[in-house]
DOKOLMI-568439 format. One record per residue (C-alpha): residue number from 1; residue in three letters; x, y, z. Coordinates in steps of 0.2 Angstrom, whole numbers. Example, Ala and Ser with C-alpha at 12.3 -4.5 7.8 and 13.67 -1.06 7.14 Angstrom:
# residues 2
1	Ala	62	-22	39;
2	Ser	68	-5	36;
END
This chain:
# residues 437
1	Met	628	638	452;
2	Lys	612	642	442;
3	Lys	601	628	444;
4	Ile	586	622	434;
5	Leu	572	614	443;
6	Trp	563	604	431;
7	Phe	545	599	437;
8	Arg	538	584	429;
9	Arg	530	570	440;
10	Asp	530	582	455;
11	Leu	518	596	452;
12	Arg	517	603	469;
13	Val	526	614	481;
14	Glu	523	605	498;
15	Asp	535	591	502;
16	Ser	545	594	486;
17	Leu	562	586	485;
18	Leu	565	598	470;
19	Leu	561	613	481;
20	Ser	573	608	495;
21	Gln	587	613	484;
22	Asp	596	628	488;
23	Gly	603	642	477;
24	Glu	598	652	463;
25	Val	585	642	453;
26	Leu	575	642	438;
27	Pro	559	633	439;
28	Val	553	625	423;
29	Phe	539	615	415;
30	Ile	540	608	398;
31	Phe	525	604	388;
32	Asp	535	590	378;
33	Lys	531	590	359;
34	Asn	538	573	358;
35	Ile	524	567	369;
36	Leu	510	579	365;
37	Glu	510	577	346;
38	Lys	506	559	348;
39	Leu	491	562	359;
40	Asp	472	564	354;
41	Lys	468	583	355;
42	Asn	454	580	367;
43	Asp	466	570	379;
44	Met	460	575	397;
45	Arg	476	571	404;
46	Val	483	586	395;
47	Cys	469	597	403;
48	Phe	473	590	421;
49	Ile	492	593	418;
50	Phe	488	611	411;
51	Gln	478	616	427;
52	Ala	490	608	439;
53	Val	504	618	431;
54	Leu	494	633	432;
55	Lys	491	630	451;
56	Leu	510	626	453;
57	Lys	514	642	445;
58	Ala	503	652	457;
59	Asp	509	642	472;
60	Leu	527	646	468;
61	His	522	665	466;
62	Ala	516	664	484;
63	Leu	534	658	489;
64	Gly	542	672	479;
65	Leu	546	661	465;
66	Asp	540	657	447;
67	Leu	538	644	434;
68	Ala	544	646	416;
69	Leu	534	637	404;
70	Phe	539	629	388;
71	Tyr	530	621	373;
72	Ser	545	612	364;
73	Thr	556	597	365;
74	Pro	567	596	381;
75	Met	583	596	371;
76	Glu	578	612	363;
77	Val	573	620	379;
78	Phe	590	615	388;
79	Thr	601	620	374;
80	His	593	637	375;
81	Leu	595	638	394;
82	Leu	613	632	393;
83	Ser	617	646	382;
84	Lys	609	658	396;
85	Gly	622	653	409;
86	Phe	612	639	418;
87	Glu	623	626	424;
88	Glu	614	611	430;
89	Val	597	603	431;
90	Tyr	587	593	445;
91	Ala	573	583	441;
92	Ser	562	569	448;
93	Val	566	551	442;
94	Asp	556	543	428;
95	Tyr	559	525	422;
96	Asp	550	523	406;
97	Ala	560	520	389;
98	Tyr	557	538	382;
99	Ala	560	546	399;
100	Arg	577	537	401;
101	Gln	583	542	384;
102	Arg	578	560	386;
103	Asp	586	561	402;
104	Glu	602	554	396;
105	Glu	602	566	381;
106	Ile	599	581	393;
107	Gly	613	574	404;
108	Ser	625	575	389;
109	Leu	621	594	389;
110	Leu	624	598	407;
111	Pro	625	589	424;
112	Phe	608	580	427;
113	His	603	576	445;
114	Ala	589	563	447;
115	Leu	579	564	463;
116	Asn	569	550	470;
117	Asp	553	560	473;
118	Cys	540	548	465;
119	Tyr	543	531	474;
120	Ile	546	525	492;
121	Phe	563	517	488;
122	Gly	576	520	476;
123	Pro	578	508	462;
124	Asn	594	501	470;
125	Glu	589	502	488;
126	Val	580	485	489;
127	Leu	591	471	482;
128	Lys	595	453	485;
129	Ser	611	448	495;
130	Asp	620	446	478;
131	Ala	616	464	473;
132	Thr	603	458	460;
133	Pro	585	464	459;
134	Tyr	571	454	465;
135	Leu	560	445	453;
136	Val	545	441	465;
137	Phe	535	453	473;
138	Thr	533	445	491;
139	Pro	552	444	494;
140	Phe	554	462	488;
141	Tyr	540	467	500;
142	Lys	547	459	515;
143	Ala	564	465	511;
144	Gly	557	482	508;
145	Lys	548	482	525;
146	Gln	565	477	534;
147	Ile	574	493	528;
148	Tyr	558	504	529;
149	Thr	561	518	542;
150	Lys	552	535	546;
151	Phe	565	542	535;
152	His	556	536	520;
153	Ala	541	547	525;
154	Leu	550	562	530;
155	Ser	543	579	523;
156	Tyr	556	589	514;
157	Thr	558	607	520;
158	Lys	560	621	507;
159	Gly	578	627	503;
160	Lys	585	644	503;
161	His	581	650	485;
162	Thr	584	666	475;
163	Leu	575	666	459;
164	Ala	584	667	443;
165	Ser	581	681	431;
166	Tyr	571	675	416;
167	Pro	555	680	406;
168	Tyr	542	671	416;
169	Glu	526	677	407;
170	Asn	514	663	402;
171	Ser	509	664	383;
172	Ile	505	645	383;
173	Ser	487	639	382;
174	Leu	478	623	379;
175	Glu	472	631	362;
176	Ser	489	636	357;
177	Met	496	618	358;
178	Gly	480	612	349;
179	Phe	471	604	363;
180	Ser	453	607	368;
181	Glu	446	610	386;
182	Ala	440	594	395;
183	Ser	431	592	411;
184	Val	443	585	424;
185	Pro	440	582	443;
186	His	443	597	454;
187	Ile	444	587	471;
188	Thr	461	590	478;
189	Pro	472	576	483;
190	Gln	471	581	501;
191	Glu	453	580	501;
192	Lys	453	563	493;
193	Leu	466	557	507;
194	Arg	455	563	521;
195	Ser	440	555	513;
196	Phe	450	538	511;
197	Ser	456	539	528;
198	Lys	438	538	535;
199	Lys	435	522	525;
200	Ile	453	513	527;
201	Ala	444	499	536;
202	Ala	434	495	520;
203	Tyr	449	495	509;
204	Ala	455	477	513;
205	Ile	438	470	513;
206	Glu	429	479	498;
207	Arg	442	485	487;
208	Asp	439	471	474;
209	Phe	420	473	474;
210	Leu	416	483	458;
211	Ala	401	493	465;
212	Cys	410	498	481;
213	Asp	418	515	483;
214	Ala	433	507	494;
215	Thr	448	514	484;
216	Ser	459	530	487;
217	His	456	538	470;
218	Leu	474	545	472;
219	Ser	482	536	457;
220	Val	481	550	446;
221	Asp	488	562	459;
222	Leu	502	549	463;
223	Arg	506	549	444;
224	Phe	508	567	442;
225	Gly	514	571	459;
226	Thr	501	583	465;
227	Ile	503	574	481;
228	Ser	518	567	489;
229	Ile	520	548	492;
230	Arg	528	553	509;
231	Glu	512	563	514;
232	Ile	502	547	510;
233	Leu	514	536	521;
234	Arg	513	549	535;
235	Thr	494	548	535;
236	Leu	495	529	535;
237	Ser	507	529	550;
238	Ala	495	541	559;
239	Leu	481	529	555;
240	Lys	490	514	561;
241	Lys	494	523	578;
242	Glu	475	524	579;
243	Gly	473	506	578;
244	His	468	505	560;
245	Asp	474	491	548;
246	Thr	484	500	535;
247	Glu	495	486	528;
248	Pro	483	481	513;
249	Phe	485	499	506;
250	Phe	504	500	511;
251	Arg	506	484	501;
252	Gln	498	491	486;
253	Leu	510	506	487;
254	Val	525	495	488;
255	Phe	518	485	473;
256	Arg	518	502	463;
257	Asp	536	503	468;
258	Phe	540	486	463;
259	Tyr	533	488	445;
260	Ala	543	504	443;
261	Tyr	558	494	450;
262	Leu	556	480	437;
263	Leu	555	492	423;
264	Tyr	570	501	429;
265	His	580	485	429;
266	Phe	573	477	414;
267	Pro	568	491	402;
268	Ser	564	479	388;
269	Leu	548	473	398;
270	Ala	540	488	390;
271	Trp	539	479	373;
272	Lys	546	462	375;
273	Asn	540	446	384;
274	Tyr	550	441	399;
275	Lys	545	423	396;
276	Tyr	534	413	386;
277	Glu	531	417	367;
278	Thr	513	415	368;
279	Gln	503	411	351;
280	Val	494	428	347;
281	Ser	486	434	331;
282	Phe	479	452	327;
283	Asn	461	447	324;
284	Glu	454	464	319;
285	Ala	436	460	322;
286	Tyr	440	454	340;
287	Phe	451	470	342;
288	Glu	437	482	337;
289	Ala	423	473	346;
290	Phe	434	474	362;
291	Cys	438	493	359;
292	Lys	420	497	356;
293	Ala	414	487	372;
294	Gln	404	475	360;
295	Thr	411	458	366;
296	Gly	395	452	373;
297	Tyr	403	449	390;
298	Pro	393	461	402;
299	Leu	409	463	414;
300	Ile	421	466	400;
301	Asp	410	479	391;
302	Ala	406	488	406;
303	Ala	424	490	411;
304	Ile	429	496	394;
305	Thr	413	508	394;
306	Glu	420	515	411;
307	Leu	437	518	403;
308	Leu	430	526	388;
309	Thr	418	538	397;
310	Thr	428	542	413;
311	Gly	447	538	409;
312	Asp	446	526	424;
313	Met	444	507	426;
314	His	442	497	443;
315	Asn	458	488	447;
316	Arg	449	471	448;
317	Ala	441	475	431;
318	Arg	458	479	424;
319	Met	464	461	428;
320	Val	449	453	421;
321	Val	449	463	405;
322	Gly	468	460	403;
323	Ser	466	441	404;
324	Phe	451	441	392;
325	Phe	461	451	379;
326	Thr	476	441	380;
327	Lys	469	423	383;
328	His	451	423	376;
329	Leu	454	434	361;
330	Met	473	429	360;
331	Leu	477	447	355;
332	Pro	495	454	359;
333	Trp	496	462	376;
334	Gln	506	476	368;
335	Glu	490	481	359;
336	Gly	480	481	375;
337	Glu	493	491	384;
338	Ala	493	504	370;
339	Phe	474	505	371;
340	Phe	475	508	390;
341	Ala	489	521	387;
342	Lys	478	531	376;
343	His	463	531	388;
344	Leu	468	529	406;
345	Phe	468	545	416;
346	Asp	481	538	428;
347	Tyr	492	530	414;
348	Asp	509	525	421;
349	Ala	520	516	410;
350	Ser	528	504	423;
351	Ala	511	499	431;
352	Asn	503	497	414;
353	Val	516	488	406;
354	Leu	519	476	420;
355	Ser	500	473	423;
356	Trp	498	468	405;
357	Gln	512	456	406;
358	Trp	505	448	422;
359	Cys	488	447	413;
360	Ala	497	439	397;
361	Gly	507	427	408;
362	Thr	523	433	399;
363	Gly	531	444	413;
364	Ile	542	441	427;
365	Asp	528	435	439;
366	Pro	531	418	444;
367	Gln	513	412	439;
368	Pro	512	401	424;
369	Tyr	503	406	407;
370	Phe	488	395	411;
371	Arg	480	408	424;
372	Ile	464	412	415;
373	Phe	450	422	423;
374	Asn	433	417	420;
375	Pro	423	434	417;
376	Tyr	406	426	422;
377	Ser	413	420	439;
378	Gln	423	436	442;
379	Ser	407	446	439;
380	Lys	396	435	450;
381	Lys	408	436	464;
382	Phe	413	454	463;
383	Asp	397	461	456;
384	Lys	384	449	461;
385	Asp	369	462	459;
386	Ala	377	468	443;
387	Ser	377	485	449;
388	Tyr	393	490	441;
389	Ile	388	482	424;
390	Lys	371	491	423;
391	Arg	379	507	428;
392	Tyr	390	507	413;
393	Leu	379	497	402;
394	Pro	361	504	404;
395	Val	355	493	389;
396	Leu	356	478	402;
397	His	346	487	416;
398	Asp	331	477	414;
399	Val	340	460	413;
400	Pro	340	451	430;
401	Ala	358	451	437;
402	Lys	359	431	438;
403	Tyr	357	430	419;
404	Leu	372	443	416;
405	His	384	431	424;
406	Asp	376	416	414;
407	Glu	384	412	397;
408	Thr	371	400	392;
409	Tyr	358	414	394;
410	Leu	368	427	385;
411	Cys	371	415	370;
412	Thr	354	409	368;
413	His	344	425	372;
414	Asp	342	440	361;
415	Ile	345	456	371;
416	Lys	340	472	361;
417	Gly	355	483	359;
418	Tyr	367	470	365;
419	Pro	377	457	356;
420	Lys	380	439	360;
421	Pro	397	434	366;
422	Ile	410	434	352;
423	Val	419	419	359;
424	Gly	414	405	371;
425	His	423	405	388;
426	Glu	427	386	388;
427	Ser	431	385	370;
428	Ala	442	401	371;
429	Arg	451	394	387;
430	Lys	455	377	378;
431	Arg	460	386	362;
432	Phe	473	397	372;
433	Leu	479	381	382;
434	Ser	481	370	367;
435	Ser	493	384	359;
436	Phe	506	378	372;
437	Ser	505	360	368;
END
C-alpha cells in the first residue's frame, strides 16, 4: 500500500516512529492555511518550523527519501493525494480541538493511523482500576511509574522504504506564505540536552529562581518534535546510572503527559471551566495594561516583557502571571490563554490551557479557587536581588531591589517611566474572595 507519512509534531529523522513504517512512502508536511491565516505575519514560530522543515527535507534526502511540501488545508491536500492513488496516512498524535477535528475529517477520506510519538504514555495507557482517567497528578504519576519500563524509551529504527513518485520540488517560501523572516535560536536540541545534562543537579534546587539558568530549554523542541521524548528519557536513564538525581525533571516530563492526557479525555477543558464559575469581567484598561507590561507590579511586567521580546517566559513567572491575571484583575482565563498562545514560542495547547485553568482555580486540579499568589512575596523569594526584573525592565535598574518587592514603596514613590500598581494586592485578593461569598 502507498503510505503517506505526515510530519507534524515530529520534525526529525532520528528515533522517528513515523519513519519506522515500511513500504512505499510519501513523506509530506503541510503548512496549514487554517492555522497560518490566523497568525501574525511576524510570528517567529512559523520561521522556526520553516527552518526545521527545510532541515528535515535535507535529512530525508540523505536517507534516499524526500519531503513534499504543501501550503494548503489538510482536506485539500489529502483529497488530492487520494486521487493520486495513495491509500493510507500515518501521523503523530495531537490532542487539541482543531487537531482532533482535522484528523477525524482526514480519517473519513482514507485510513488514518495515529502514532504516539509525542508523549511517554498513550492516552489510555495510565487509567484507574475502573478504566477511567486520573484527575489528580500524583496518583497518575505513581501509576505511570508502575508501568514505565525501558520500552517507553526505546529508539525506533528506520523501516525499509521506497520513495513514492511525486513532484518534490519546493516552491514554498516564508514570503510566498505572507510571513517575514525572524531571528530564531540555532542551538540544536542535542546541544541543549548535553548542556542540561551537565547541570541536572541544579534543576531540582534552582529551577524556580528566575535569574538562574537551571532549566532544559527543550520545551520548543518537544513541542515541534525536533528531538524525541525517548532520547531525553534515555539520557535521564544514563544520568541516573551515574548517580544523578533525575526524578524532578522526569516528573515534569510526566506532568507534560498528564496535561495532554486530560485534554484528550476532557476536550471541553480548552474553553470551559471544569469547576467553579468564577466571577470575571473584561476590564479593557486592566487587560491593556497587562498586555503592555504596565501593571506596576515589577515581576508581572518583567515576565510579560520577557514574553513579548523573547517568546518565552520562566515557568515560575507563568504561574504568578496567570494567578495575577485571573485573581487580581479578575479577567477571564481564556483571554490570558489566547494572549500566551499568540506570543509563546513553545506554545502547546494542552500545557497552556491546563496551566491557565490551574491558575484560575477552575480546572481539574484539586486545589480550591482561593489559591492566590502574592507577586511581591514571589519576587522576593525567587528574584531577591531583582536580577530578572531589572534584566527585562531596565527602567528599574537604579531602584534598590528591596523596594521592588515592596508595594508600599511602589504606591508612594514616583519612578520615572514606570507606573504605580493598578490594583492593590490585599484589596484585589479580598475582592476576588468576596465574589464567592
